[in-house]
Structure formats: structure tokens, C-alpha cells
ZATI-944454 format. One record per residue (C-alpha): residue in three letters; chain; x, z, y. Coordinates in steps of 0.1 Angstrom, whole numbers, plus 5000, padded with zeros to 4 digits. Each point is the difference from the previous one (the first is absolute). Layout:
! residues N
{ALA,A,{X,Z,Y}};
...
//
This chain:
! residues 294
{MET,A,{4795,4955,5113}};
{GLU,A,{5014,5030,5018}};
{LYS,A,{5034,5011,4987}};
{ARG,A,{4986,5032,4986}};
{GLU,A,{4973,4980,4982}};
{VAL,A,{5026,4977,4986}};
{LEU,A,{5020,5030,4987}};
{LEU,A,{4969,5015,4984}};
{ASN,A,{4993,4966,4984}};
{SER,A,{5035,5002,4985}};
{GLY,A,{4993,5034,4984}};
{TYR,A,{5018,5023,5025}};
{LYS,A,{4981,5032,5008}};
{THR,A,{5024,5018,5023}};
{GLY,A,{5030,4994,5022}};
{PHE,A,{4982,4981,5028}};
{TYR,A,{5015,5021,5027}};
{PRO,A,{5036,5011,5009}};
{GLN,A,{5012,5033,4984}};
{LYS,A,{5011,5031,5018}};
{VAL,A,{5037,5001,5011}};
{ASP,A,{5016,5035,4995}};
{SER,A,{5034,5016,5001}};
{ASN,A,{5010,4988,4965}};
{PHE,A,{4995,4964,5013}};
{TYR,A,{5026,5006,5026}};
{ASP,A,{5024,5017,4976}};
{ILE,A,{5000,4967,4980}};
{ILE,A,{5008,4981,5032}};
{SER,A,{5029,5023,5006}};
{PHE,A,{5013,4994,4965}};
{LEU,A,{4997,4962,5003}};
{LEU,A,{5018,5000,5033}};
{ALA,A,{5028,5021,4987}};
{ASN,A,{5008,4977,4970}};
{ASP,A,{5018,4966,4999}};
{LEU,A,{4973,4976,4988}};
{ARG,A,{5019,4968,5007}};
{ASN,A,{4993,4976,4972}};
{THR,A,{5010,4965,4991}};
{ALA,A,{4980,4973,4983}};
{HIS,A,{5025,4975,4986}};
{TYR,A,{4990,4963,5000}};
{THR,A,{4998,4984,4966}};
{LYS,A,{4997,4965,4985}};
{THR,A,{4971,5012,4978}};
{LYS,A,{4972,4975,4995}};
{LEU,A,{4964,5008,5006}};
{LYS,A,{4992,4993,4963}};
{ASP,A,{5026,5026,4990}};
{ILE,A,{4985,5026,5023}};
{ILE,A,{4965,4994,4984}};
{ASN,A,{5014,5000,4965}};
{ASP,A,{5021,5031,5004}};
{THR,A,{4971,5019,5016}};
{GLU,A,{4976,4989,4973}};
{THR,A,{5025,5011,4974}};
{PHE,A,{5003,5034,5017}};
{TYR,A,{4963,5005,5000}};
{GLY,A,{4999,4990,4963}};
{GLU,A,{5026,5026,4991}};
{PHE,A,{4982,5029,5017}};
{PHE,A,{4963,4992,4998}};
{GLU,A,{4978,4990,4971}};
{SER,A,{4983,4974,5022}};
{VAL,A,{4992,4988,5034}};
{ASN,A,{4966,4988,5010}};
{SER,A,{4990,4965,5011}};
{VAL,A,{4990,4997,5037}};
{LEU,A,{4977,4978,5020}};
{THR,A,{5021,4974,5018}};
{VAL,A,{5003,4963,5006}};
{GLY,A,{5030,4996,4977}};
{LYS,A,{5035,4989,5008}};
{ASP,A,{4991,4962,4999}};
{THR,A,{4972,5002,5026}};
{VAL,A,{5016,5021,5028}};
{GLY,A,{4990,4974,5026}};
{ILE,A,{4963,5008,4997}};
{TYR,A,{5002,5035,5012}};
{PRO,A,{4994,4992,5037}};
{ALA,A,{4966,4985,4990}};
{ILE,A,{4992,5031,4980}};
{ASP,A,{5008,5021,5031}};
{LYS,A,{4973,4982,5020}};
{ALA,A,{4973,5003,4973}};
{THR,A,{4971,5020,5014}};
{ASP,A,{4967,4989,4986}};
{ASN,A,{4985,5000,4965}};
{SER,A,{5008,4964,4993}};
{SER,A,{5036,5006,5009}};
{PHE,A,{5002,5029,4976}};
{GLU,A,{4984,4979,4973}};
{GLY,A,{5028,4974,5006}};
{MET,A,{5026,5028,4998}};
{ASN,A,{4988,5009,4966}};
{LEU,A,{5011,4966,4988}};
{LEU,A,{5035,5005,5016}};
{VAL,A,{5008,5036,4994}};
{LYS,A,{5008,5010,4964}};
{GLU,A,{5016,5028,4981}};
{TYR,A,{5038,4995,4997}};
{SER,A,{5029,5021,4990}};
{PRO,A,{5014,5018,5031}};
{PHE,A,{5032,4981,4995}};
{GLN,A,{4981,4968,5008}};
{ILE,A,{4989,5012,5034}};
{PRO,A,{5013,4974,5025}};
{ILE,A,{5032,5010,5018}};
{ILE,A,{5008,4990,5036}};
{LEU,A,{5036,5005,5012}};
{ARG,A,{5003,5012,5035}};
{LYS,A,{5033,4995,5018}};
{SER,A,{5009,5035,5013}};
{ASN,A,{5029,5023,5008}};
{ASN,A,{4980,5028,4984}};
{PRO,A,{5010,5001,4963}};
{PHE,A,{4972,5026,4994}};
{LEU,A,{4973,4976,5011}};
{GLY,A,{4972,4996,4975}};
{SER,A,{4962,5000,5000}};
{LEU,A,{4970,4992,4978}};
{ARG,A,{4976,4979,5020}};
{ARG,A,{4963,5002,4991}};
{ILE,A,{4966,4992,5013}};
{GLY,A,{4972,5025,5001}};
{ILE,A,{4968,4991,4984}};
{ALA,A,{4970,5011,5020}};
{ASN,A,{4974,4983,4977}};
{GLN,A,{4998,5021,4968}};
{ASP,A,{4982,4970,4983}};
{PHE,A,{5035,4985,4997}};
{LYS,A,{5019,5016,4971}};
{PRO,A,{4981,5033,4999}};
{PHE,A,{5021,5031,5006}};
{THR,A,{5029,4979,5013}};
{PRO,A,{5008,5010,5035}};
{PHE,A,{5025,4972,5006}};
{ILE,A,{5018,4970,4986}};
{ILE,A,{5038,4996,5002}};
{THR,A,{5012,4969,5018}};
{HIS,A,{5038,5004,4997}};
{ILE,A,{5030,5023,5002}};
{ASN,A,{5025,4998,5029}};
{ILE,A,{5037,5006,4992}};
{SER,A,{5029,4997,5024}};
{LYS,A,{5026,4972,4997}};
{PRO,A,{5030,4998,4996}};
{PHE,A,{4999,5021,4968}};
{THR,A,{5018,5033,4998}};
{THR,A,{5006,5028,4975}};
{TYR,A,{4967,5015,5014}};
{SER,A,{4979,4969,4992}};
{PRO,A,{4990,5008,4964}};
{ILE,A,{4992,5036,5010}};
{CYS,A,{4977,4987,5028}};
{TYR,A,{4983,4976,4976}};
{ALA,A,{4995,5028,4975}};
{HIS,A,{4984,5021,5028}};
{GLU,A,{4975,4973,5007}};
{ILE,A,{4992,4994,4964}};
{MET,A,{4990,5037,4997}};
{HIS,A,{4978,4995,5031}};
{SER,A,{4982,4972,4981}};
{GLN,A,{4993,5024,4972}};
{VAL,A,{4988,5031,5017}};
{ASP,A,{4983,4983,5030}};
{SER,A,{4980,4977,4977}};
{GLN,A,{4987,5030,4980}};
{TYR,A,{4970,5013,5019}};
{GLY,A,{5003,5037,5006}};
{ALA,A,{5035,5004,4984}};
{ILE,A,{5011,5017,5032}};
{THR,A,{4975,5021,5018}};
{ASN,A,{5021,5011,5030}};
{TYR,A,{5010,4972,5023}};
{HIS,A,{5031,5018,5010}};
{ASN,A,{5012,4997,4964}};
{ARG,A,{4999,4963,4997}};
{GLU,A,{5038,4995,5001}};
{VAL,A,{5009,5028,4976}};
{LEU,A,{5003,4979,4968}};
{PRO,A,{5015,4969,5016}};
{ILE,A,{5028,5022,5016}};
{PHE,A,{5004,5019,4967}};
{ILE,A,{5004,4967,4981}};
{GLU,A,{5028,4989,5024}};
{LYS,A,{5019,5032,4991}};
{LEU,A,{4993,4996,4963}};
{MET,A,{5012,4963,4998}};
{ALA,A,{5030,5006,5022}};
{TYR,A,{5011,5031,4981}};
{HIS,A,{4997,4984,4966}};
{THR,A,{5017,4967,5012}};
{ASN,A,{5029,5010,5022}};
{ILE,A,{5008,5035,5013}};
{GLU,A,{5017,4986,5031}};
{THR,A,{4970,4979,5008}};
{PHE,A,{4979,5032,4995}};
{ARG,A,{5020,5019,5026}};
{GLU,A,{4997,4971,5025}};
{ILE,A,{4963,4997,4995}};
{GLU,A,{4996,5038,5003}};
{LYS,A,{5018,5000,5033}};
{ALA,A,{4981,4970,5012}};
{ARG,A,{4966,5016,4992}};
{LEU,A,{5010,5033,5017}};
{THR,A,{5012,4980,5030}};
{CYS,A,{4965,4985,5003}};
{LEU,A,{4985,5035,4997}};
{ARG,A,{5023,5013,5027}};
{ASN,A,{4993,4972,5024}};
{GLY,A,{4963,5004,4996}};
{MET,A,{5000,5038,5002}};
{CYS,A,{5021,4999,5032}};
{LYS,A,{4973,4982,5019}};
{SER,A,{4984,5021,5027}};
{LYS,A,{4970,5019,4986}};
{GLU,A,{4977,4981,5023}};
{ASP,A,{5011,4967,4984}};
{PHE,A,{4992,5011,4964}};
{ASN,A,{4972,4981,4983}};
{ASN,A,{4984,5002,4966}};
{GLU,A,{5022,4972,4986}};
{ASP,A,{5031,5021,5009}};
{TYR,A,{4985,5029,4981}};
{ILE,A,{4996,4979,4969}};
{TYR,A,{5037,4995,4999}};
{PHE,A,{5009,5036,5009}};
{ASN,A,{4976,5013,4973}};
{SER,A,{5009,4974,4974}};
{THR,A,{5037,5002,5004}};
{LEU,A,{5001,5038,4997}};
{ILE,A,{4978,5001,4970}};
{ALA,A,{5019,4971,4983}};
{GLU,A,{5032,5020,5006}};
{ALA,A,{4985,5030,4983}};
{LEU,A,{4986,4980,4971}};
{PHE,A,{5033,4982,4994}};
{ASP,A,{5018,5034,5002}};
{ALA,A,{4977,5013,4973}};
{TYR,A,{5007,4968,4979}};
{ILE,A,{5037,5003,5003}};
{ASN,A,{5001,5037,4991}};
{SER,A,{4978,4996,4970}};
{SER,A,{5009,4995,4963}};
{ASP,A,{4997,4965,4986}};
{ALA,A,{4967,5010,4984}};
{ASP,A,{4986,5013,5033}};
{ARG,A,{5012,4969,5018}};
{LYS,A,{4980,4979,4975}};
{VAL,A,{4969,5022,5007}};
{ILE,A,{5004,4992,5038}};
{ILE,A,{5001,4963,4993}};
{GLU,A,{4970,5003,4976}};
{TYR,A,{4980,5016,5027}};
{ILE,A,{5009,4973,5025}};
{GLN,A,{4988,4975,4973}};
{LEU,A,{4967,5019,5000}};
{ILE,A,{4997,4996,5038}};
{ILE,A,{5008,4963,4997}};
{ASP,A,{4972,4997,4973}};
{GLY,A,{4975,5019,5022}};
{GLU,A,{4996,5029,4976}};
{ILE,A,{5012,5027,5024}};
{THR,A,{5007,5001,5037}};
{LEU,A,{5034,5005,5017}};
{GLU,A,{4988,5032,5014}};
{GLU,A,{4990,5014,4966}};
{PHE,A,{5035,4991,4988}};
{LEU,A,{5018,5017,5029}};
{GLU,A,{4978,5031,4997}};
{GLY,A,{5012,5003,4964}};
{PHE,A,{5036,5002,5012}};
{ASN,A,{4991,5022,5029}};
{ILE,A,{5012,4974,5025}};
{THR,A,{4983,5000,5034}};
{TYR,A,{5008,4988,5035}};
{GLU,A,{5004,5037,5010}};
{SER,A,{5024,5008,4970}};
{SER,A,{5020,4968,5008}};
{LEU,A,{5007,5011,5036}};
{ASN,A,{5035,5012,4992}};
{THR,A,{5034,4984,4997}};
{SER,A,{5009,5012,4964}};
{ALA,A,{4990,4968,4982}};
{MET,A,{5017,4978,5027}};
{LYS,A,{5032,5019,4997}};
{ARG,A,{5001,4996,4962}};
{ASN,A,{4989,4964,5000}};
{LEU,A,{5027,4990,5026}};
{HIS,A,{5027,5014,4977}};
{LEU,A,{4989,4989,4966}};
{GLU,A,{5028,4989,4976}};
//
């Protein structure tokens, strides 16, 4: 399928083309260039099972539930290349026997040796044949995480778990440019409530990624860049709203995210309720506050 058709098949309705760059965009670049965003991810002796358990505990403390996802399960990671080659109906019938609903914490994990401690991705395969698991645009094959482990590793894993939730929920996000908002927000939430020093490092690391992407020449911008511009700015504004709310209102924010996970409202409906838009996020106020949280 064409990419736009794949996106429509995933429930996206807008965000297929790059957004307009205006003066506010360049004001943010100036702010990011003027600040020291150097960050350090410290190597740890943490074991993978501890990263999984700690992240599962975090989700259990903040959310009523997480949804099962279609995947091959952690004990059958070796079959995913075969799934990737499945094209005809008989192959899809065979996949029905292999792919089951599992807890997102049972998604297979592949460790990638990398000097980038922020490396993480949720790998999935698009489903072109809607006779296979109706209304399911893809199946999840595995999660990539960088190795050796660092203080960033649990945060990166939590990010990908949130992807498994909102990406698997057809139509939970209607604007393609918003697909990273909740995964980036969850990074901040977990880091803030785990270790404030880690939060500061994660915040600087995320803004460094934003700065490096925004400093490309305009001609080199593509739609994937705009996803991270858009999502990072909105996630900054959303977390700023969370931090500056009462305990009761913080709980309301988390409850709304639960509704998105459960497919009862869209991310865009949630953001509209808090008056958070890409345009309103095009300022440095939230960044300044988040960089200096105590």
C-alpha cells in the first residue's frame, strides 16, 4: 500500500504533509542553541528483567490497566522474519496461529549494541489484508533497546510500551504528527517520579534531539522530522500542565490518558480539552520551566 493509505488504515486522518515553519519555530531554535543541553546517561548493571519489572510496576501505579497487544510473544521472537515475508492469504492464516494477544510486557526485546543510549523502537508489520484480525493495522514483532544499559534504558522502554498501547488502538490518534506525544510524555512522567536527576538528563537529551532536528536546513525537513517537532513541543506543554496542577488535576490527566489507551477518546480530543495545540506549544515557556524543575 501507499504510505498515505497505510496511515489511513491506522486511523490517522491528518498530518500527512509537513507543517508550515514560521518565526516562532526559529525562536525555539535560538533558545535551544543558547542553552547548555549536555547530558549524561550513566551505565548501569541493571538486568533486562529489572527494566521490564520496574516499568510494569510504574504503569501499574499510574494506570488502571494496559491492553494486550497482538505479537508473537517473547518466546517466539525467531519467527518474526517469516511473518515479515507473509503476503498471501494462506500466509495470513498461518500467522493467525502464531500471533496472539499478550501483555505488552511480553513483547520480544532485541538488544542492539549502540553508543546511542536513547535508542529504542517498536517494530511492527503492517497488515494489508483486513481479513486478518479485523481493524488491526499491524502486529508487533519486537522492541529494540540499546545495550549496554544506562539510566535512560527504563525510560526508553516505557516510551515503547506506550507506543504499543496507542498505536494498537485504531484511531486513538487522528493526526499523524502527534504520534510521539504520549510516548514522550511518559518518558517525563516516569523519570520525574523516579529520579529528578534522571529527569533533568532525559529532558536535556530530548531537547538536544529537538535542536539537532530543527537545525537541519529547511530543504532537508521531511514529515518524520515534523512528527518529532510537533510531538516534543506538545509533550512539553502537556507535562508542564501536569506538573503545575493539583494532585486531583494530575489524576484527571492520567485518567484521560487511560481513556485514550482504552479507545474511548482520541488524543486530539484530550488535548483540545486542555487548550494544547501545536501553535500554542510554539514557545519556550514550558521548556524553561521543565529544565529547571526541582
